[in-house]
SEDO-816460 format. One record per atom (N, C-alpha, C): residue number from 1; residue in three letters; x, y negated, z negated. Coordinates in steps of 0.05 Angstrom, whole numbers, plus 32768, in hexadecimal, padded with zeros to 4 digits. Layout:
N
BADO  num  residu    xx    yy    zz
BADO  NUM     ala     X     Y     Z
...
# end
This chain:
111
BADO  num  residu    xx    yy    zz
BADO    1     gln  7BCD  75CF  929F
BADO    1     gln  7BDB  75DE  92B6
BADO    1     gln  7BEE  75F3  92A9
BADO    2     val  7BEC  7609  92B4
BADO    2     val  7BFD  7620  92AC
BADO    2     val  7C18  761F  92B9
BADO    3     gln  7C2F  7622  92AD
BADO    3     gln  7C48  7623  92BB
BADO    3     gln  7C57  763B  92B0
BADO    4     leu  7C66  7647  92C4
BADO    4     leu  7C77  765F  92BD
BADO    4     leu  7C95  7657  92C5
BADO    5     val  7CA6  765D  92B2
BADO    5     val  7CC1  7654  92B8
BADO    5     val  7CD3  766D  92B0
BADO    6     glu  7CDF  7677  92C8
BADO    6     glu  7CF1  768D  92C6
BADO    6     glu  7D0F  7685  92C1
BADO    7     ser  7D1D  7696  92B1
BADO    7     ser  7D38  7696  92AD
BADO    7     ser  7D46  76B3  92AC
BADO    8     gly  7D5F  76AF  92AC
BADO    8     gly  7D6D  76CB  92A7
BADO    8     gly  7D7C  76D8  92C1
BADO    9     gly  7D75  76CA  92D7
BADO    9     gly  7D82  76D5  92F1
BADO    9     gly  7D9E  76CE  92F0
BADO   10     gly  7DAB  76DB  9304
BADO   10     gly  7DC8  76D6  9307
BADO   10     gly  7DD7  76E9  931A
BADO   11     leu  7DF2  76EB  931A
BADO   11     leu  7E01  76FC  9329
BADO   11     leu  7E0A  7713  9316
BADO   12     val  7E07  772F  931E
BADO   12     val  7E0C  7747  930E
BADO   12     val  7E17  7759  9321
BADO   13     gln  7E2B  7769  9313
BADO   13     gln  7E33  777E  9326
BADO   13     gln  7E22  7798  9327
BADO   14     pro  7E24  77A5  933A
BADO   14     pro  7E15  77BF  933C
BADO   14     pro  7E17  77D0  9323
BADO   15     gly  7DFF  77DA  9319
BADO   15     gly  7E00  77EB  9301
BADO   15     gly  7DFD  77D7  92E7
BADO   16     gly  7DFD  77BC  92EA
BADO   16     gly  7DF8  77AB  92D5
BADO   16     gly  7DDD  77A8  92CF
BADO   17     ser  7DD8  7795  92B9
BADO   17     ser  7DBE  7790  92B0
BADO   17     ser  7DB9  7771  92AE
BADO   18     leu  7DA0  776A  92B0
BADO   18     leu  7D96  774E  92AB
BADO   18     leu  7D7B  774F  929E
BADO   19     arg  7D74  773C  9291
BADO   19     arg  7D5A  7737  9281
BADO   19     arg  7D50  771D  928C
BADO   20     leu  7D39  7720  929A
BADO   20     leu  7D29  7706  92A6
BADO   20     leu  7D15  7700  928F
BADO   21     ser  7D14  76E9  928B
BADO   21     ser  7CFE  76DA  927A
BADO   21     ser  7CEC  76C9  9288
BADO   22     cys  7CD4  76C9  9280
BADO   22     cys  7CC1  76B5  928D
BADO   22     cys  7CAE  76AA  9276
BADO   23     val  7CB4  7691  9271
BADO   23     val  7CA3  7685  925C
BADO   23     val  7C8B  7677  9268
BADO   24     val  7C75  767B  925B
BADO   24     val  7C58  7673  9268
BADO   24     val  7C50  765E  9256
BADO   25     ser  7C49  7647  9263
BADO   25     ser  7C3A  7632  9252
BADO   25     ser  7C1F  7637  9253
BADO   26     gly  7C12  763C  923D
BADO   26     gly  7BF3  7643  9239
BADO   26     gly  7BF1  765E  9230
BADO   27     arg  7BE2  7666  9220
BADO   27     arg  7BDD  767E  9214
BADO   27     arg  7BCD  7692  9226
BADO   28     ile  7BDB  7699  923C
BADO   28     ile  7BCC  76AC  924E
BADO   28     ile  7BDC  76C5  9251
BADO   29     val  7BF3  76C7  9247
BADO   29     val  7C01  76E1  924B
BADO   29     val  7BF8  76F8  9242
BADO   30     ser  7BE7  76F6  922B
BADO   30     ser  7BDA  770D  921A
BADO   30     ser  7BBF  7714  922A
BADO   31     ile  7BB5  7702  9238
BADO   31     ile  7B99  7707  9243
BADO   31     ile  7B99  770D  9261
BADO   32     his  7BAD  770C  926D
BADO   32     his  7BAE  7710  928C
BADO   32     his  7BC3  7724  9292
BADO   33     arg  7BC1  7730  92A9
BADO   33     arg  7BD7  7742  92B5
BADO   33     arg  7BEE  7730  92BA
BADO   34     thr  7C07  773B  92B2
BADO   34     thr  7C1F  772C  92BB
BADO   34     thr  7C30  773C  92CC
BADO   35     gly  7C40  7730  92DC
BADO   35     gly  7C50  773F  92EE
BADO   35     gly  7C68  7732  92F7
BADO   36     trp  7C7D  7741  9300
BADO   36     trp  7C94  7738  930B
BADO   36     trp  7C96  7743  932A
BADO   37     tyr  7C9E  7730  933B
BADO   37     tyr  7CA1  7732  9358
BADO   37     tyr  7CBA  772B  9362
BADO   38     arg  7CC3  7734  9376
BADO   38     arg  7CDE  772D  9383
BADO   38     arg  7CDA  7728  93A2
BADO   39     gln  7CEE  7717  93AD
BADO   39     gln  7CF0  7714  93C8
BADO   39     gln  7D0A  7714  93D0
BADO   40     ala  7D11  7725  93E1
BADO   40     ala  7D2D  7727  93EC
BADO   40     ala  7D2D  7717  9403
BADO   41     pro  7D46  770D  940C
BADO   41     pro  7D4B  76FD  9425
BADO   41     pro  7D3C  770C  943E
BADO   42     gly  7D2C  76FD  944A
BADO   42     gly  7D20  7709  9466
BADO   42     gly  7D09  771D  9460
BADO   43     lys  7D01  7720  9446
BADO   43     lys  7CEC  7735  9441
BADO   43     lys  7CD5  7727  9431
BADO   44     gln  7CC0  7738  9432
BADO   44     gln  7CA8  772C  9423
BADO   44     gln  7CAB  772F  9406
BADO   45     arg  7C9C  771F  93F6
BADO   45     arg  7C9E  7722  93D9
BADO   45     arg  7C8F  773D  93D2
BADO   46     glu  7C9B  774B  93C0
BADO   46     glu  7C93  7766  93B9
BADO   46     glu  7C90  7768  9398
BADO   47     leu  7C7B  7779  9391
BADO   47     leu  7C78  777D  9377
BADO   47     leu  7C8F  778C  936B
BADO   48     val  7C98  7788  9353
BADO   48     val  7CAC  7794  9344
BADO   48     val  7C9F  77A3  932A
BADO   49     ala  7C8F  7795  931C
BADO   49     ala  7C83  779F  9307
BADO   49     ala  7C6C  7792  92FA
BADO   50     leu  7C56  77A1  92F0
BADO   50     leu  7C41  7791  92E5
BADO   50     leu  7C3A  779B  92CB
BADO   51     met  7C2D  778B  92BA
BADO   51     met  7C23  7793  929F
BADO   51     met  7C08  7788  929C
BADO   52     thr  7BF5  7797  9296
BADO   52     thr  7BD7  7790  9292
BADO   52     thr  7BD4  7783  9278
BADO   53     ser  7BBE  7775  9273
BADO   53     ser  7BB7  776A  925A
BADO   53     ser  7BBA  777C  9243
BADO   54     thr  7BB5  7793  9248
BADO   54     thr  7BB6  77AA  9233
BADO   54     thr  7BCF  77B8  922E
BADO   55     gly  7BE4  77B1  923F
BADO   55     gly  7BFE  77B9  923B
BADO   55     gly  7C08  77D0  9250
BADO   56     leu  7BF3  77D6  9261
BADO   56     leu  7BFB  77ED  9276
BADO   56     leu  7C10  77E1  9288
BADO   57     thr  7C21  77F2  9291
BADO   57     thr  7C34  77E9  92A2
BADO   57     thr  7C36  77F9  92BD
BADO   58     asn  7C40  77EA  92D1
BADO   58     asn  7C42  77FB  92EA
BADO   58     asn  7C5C  77ED  92FB
BADO   59     tyr  7C69  7800  9306
BADO   59     tyr  7C82  77F5  9312
BADO   59     tyr  7C87  77FF  932E
BADO   60     ala  7C94  77EF  933F
BADO   60     ala  7C9B  77F9  9359
BADO   60     ala  7CAB  7812  9357
BADO   61     asp  7CAA  7824  936C
BADO   61     asp  7CBA  783B  9369
BADO   61     asp  7CD9  7833  9368
BADO   62     ser  7CDD  7820  9379
BADO   62     ser  7CFD  781C  937B
BADO   62     ser  7D09  7812  935D
BADO   63     val  7CF8  780B  934D
BADO   63     val  7D06  7802  9331
BADO   63     val  7CFA  7812  931B
BADO   64     gln  7CEA  7827  9320
BADO   64     gln  7CE1  7835  9309
BADO   64     gln  7CF9  7844  92FA
BADO   65     gly  7CF5  7844  92DE
BADO   65     gly  7D0B  784C  92D1
BADO   65     gly  7D24  783C  92CD
BADO   66     arg  7D24  7826  92DC
BADO   66     arg  7D3C  7814  92D6
BADO   66     arg  7D33  77F8  92CB
BADO   67     phe  7D1B  77F0  92D1
BADO   67     phe  7D0F  77D6  92C9
BADO   67     phe  7CFA  77DA  92B5
BADO   68     thr  7CF8  77C3  92A4
BADO   68     thr  7CE1  77C8  928E
BADO   68     thr  7CD6  77AC  928B
BADO   69     ile  7CBD  77AA  9290
BADO   69     ile  7CAD  7793  928B
BADO   69     ile  7CA2  7792  926E
BADO   70     ser  7CA1  777A  9262
BADO   70     ser  7C98  7779  9247
BADO   70     ser  7C8E  775C  9242
BADO   71     arg  7C83  7756  922F
BADO   71     arg  7C7B  773C  9229
BADO   71     arg  7C79  7736  9209
BADO   72     asp  7C7D  7720  9201
BADO   72     asp  7C78  7717  91E4
BADO   72     asp  7C61  7702  91E6
BADO   73     asn  7C4A  770A  91DC
BADO   73     asn  7C34  76F8  91DC
BADO   73     asn  7C36  76E0  91CC
BADO   74     ala  7C42  76E4  91B5
BADO   74     ala  7C46  76CE  91A4
BADO   74     ala  7C5A  76B7  91AD
BADO   75     lys  7C6A  76BF  91C1
BADO   75     lys  7C7D  76AC  91CC
BADO   75     lys  7C73  76A4  91E8
BADO   76     asn  7C5A  76B0  91F0
BADO   76     asn  7C54  76AC  920D
BADO   76     asn  7C67  76B0  9223
BADO   77     thr  7C76  76C6  921D
BADO   77     thr  7C8D  76CB  9230
BADO   77     thr  7C8B  76EC  9238
BADO   78     met  7C93  76EB  9253
BADO   78     met  7C95  7705  925C
BADO   78     met  7CB0  770C  9264
BADO   79     tyr  7CBA  7723  9265
BADO   79     tyr  7CD4  772A  926C
BADO   79     tyr  7CD5  7743  9281
BADO   80     leu  7CED  7743  9290
BADO   80     leu  7CF1  775C  929F
BADO   80     leu  7D10  7762  9298
BADO   81     gln  7D12  7779  928C
BADO   81     gln  7D2C  7785  9287
BADO   81     gln  7D35  7795  929F
BADO   82     met  7D4D  778F  92AB
BADO   82     met  7D54  779E  92C3
BADO   82     met  7D6F  77AC  92BF
BADO   83     asn  7D71  77C5  92C0
BADO   83     asn  7D88  77D2  92BC
BADO   83     asn  7D90  77E2  92D3
BADO   84     ser  7DA8  77ED  92D3
BADO   84     ser  7DB4  77FD  92ED
BADO   84     ser  7DAC  77EE  9308
BADO   85     leu  7DB3  77D3  9307
BADO   85     leu  7DAC  77C2  931C
BADO   85     leu  7DBC  77CD  9338
BADO   86     lys  7DAE  77C8  934B
BADO   86     lys  7DB9  77D1  9367
BADO   86     lys  7DBA  77B6  9378
BADO   87     pro  7DCD  77B9  938F
BADO   87     pro  7DCB  77A2  93A2
BADO   87     pro  7DB0  779C  93AE
BADO   88     glu  7D9E  77B3  93B1
BADO   88     glu  7D84  77AE  93BD
BADO   88     glu  7D6F  77A1  93AA
BADO   89     asp  7D7A  779C  938E
BADO   89     asp  7D69  778D  937F
BADO   89     asp  7D6D  7773  9382
BADO   90     thr  7D7F  7767  9391
BADO   90     thr  7D83  774D  9395
BADO   90     thr  7D6B  773D  93A1
BADO   91     gly  7D63  7724  9397
BADO   91     gly  7D50  7717  93A1
BADO   91     gly  7D49  7701  938D
BADO   92     val  7D31  76F3  9393
BADO   92     val  7D26  76DE  9383
BADO   92     val  7D11  76EB  9372
BADO   93     tyr  7D13  76EB  9357
BADO   93     tyr  7CFD  76F6  9349
BADO   93     tyr  7CEA  76E5  933D
BADO   94     phe  7CCF  76E7  933F
BADO   94     phe  7CBB  76D8  9337
BADO   94     phe  7CAA  76E4  9321
BADO   95     cys  7CA3  76D4  930E
BADO   95     cys  7C8C  76DF  92FE
BADO   95     cys  7C72  76D3  9303
BADO   96     ser  7C5F  76E2  92FD
BADO   96     ser  7C42  76DA  9302
BADO   96     ser  7C2F  76E3  92EB
BADO   97     val  7C1D  76D2  92E5
BADO   97     val  7C06  76D6  92D3
BADO   97     val  7BEE  76CC  92DE
BADO   98     ala  7BDB  76DE  92E3
BADO   98     ala  7BC2  76D7  92EF
BADO   98     ala  7BC8  76CC  930D
BADO   99     thr  7BC2  76B2  9311
BADO   99     thr  7BC5  76A8  932C
BADO   99     thr  7BDD  7695  932B
BADO  100     phe  7BEC  7693  9316
BADO  100     phe  7C02  7682  9312
BADO  100     phe  7C1F  768C  9319
BADO  101     trp  7C30  767E  9321
BADO  101     trp  7C4B  768B  9328
BADO  101     trp  7C62  7678  931E
BADO  102     gly  7C78  7684  9318
BADO  102     gly  7C8E  7674  9312
BADO  102     gly  7C9D  766B  932C
BADO  103     gln  7CB3  765D  9328
BADO  103     gln  7CC3  7655  933C
BADO  103     gln  7CD6  7668  9347
BADO  104     gly  7CDE  767D  9338
BADO  104     gly  7CEE  7690  9341
BADO  104     gly  7D0A  768D  9335
BADO  105     thr  7D18  76A3  9332
BADO  105     thr  7D34  76A2  932A
BADO  105     thr  7D43  76B9  9339
BADO  106     gln  7D5B  76B0  9342
BADO  106     gln  7D6B  76C0  9354
BADO  106     gln  7D7A  76D5  9346
BADO  107     val  7D7A  76EC  934F
BADO  107     val  7D87  7705  9347
BADO  107     val  7D97  770E  935B
BADO  108     thr  7DB4  770E  935B
BADO  108     thr  7DC5  7719  936E
BADO  108     thr  7DD6  7730  9361
BADO  109     val  7DD6  7747  936D
BADO  109     val  7DE2  775F  9365
BADO  109     val  7DF7  7765  937B
BADO  110     ser  7E11  775F  9371
BADO  110     ser  7E2A  7761  9385
BADO  110     ser  7E3F  7767  9376
BADO  111     ser  7E54  7774  9380
BADO  111     ser  7E6E  7776  9376
BADO  111     ser  7E83  7763  9384
# end
């Protein structure tokens, strides 16, 4: 059974940074598309960033230039570096690999 465990969320002031991590049990990070999604209160879950198995990346327009997705295949871990955070980035962030999902980690951007 594949499990994904996110960490790194928290409360940060506007303009601050956070790095989310997602540890994946099972060696699938390097062979599948990986992604980060978020869900704000009262809204649908939306894509934040994707990375293909070959390393190509794609970002939502709202985070382009501020967020960076990466992974460490040796550690079966994926990351989301978030800089210049805005209040509208607030939400629960989920990592995903193939058809598997993590439980989510809360990110709150507020002064």
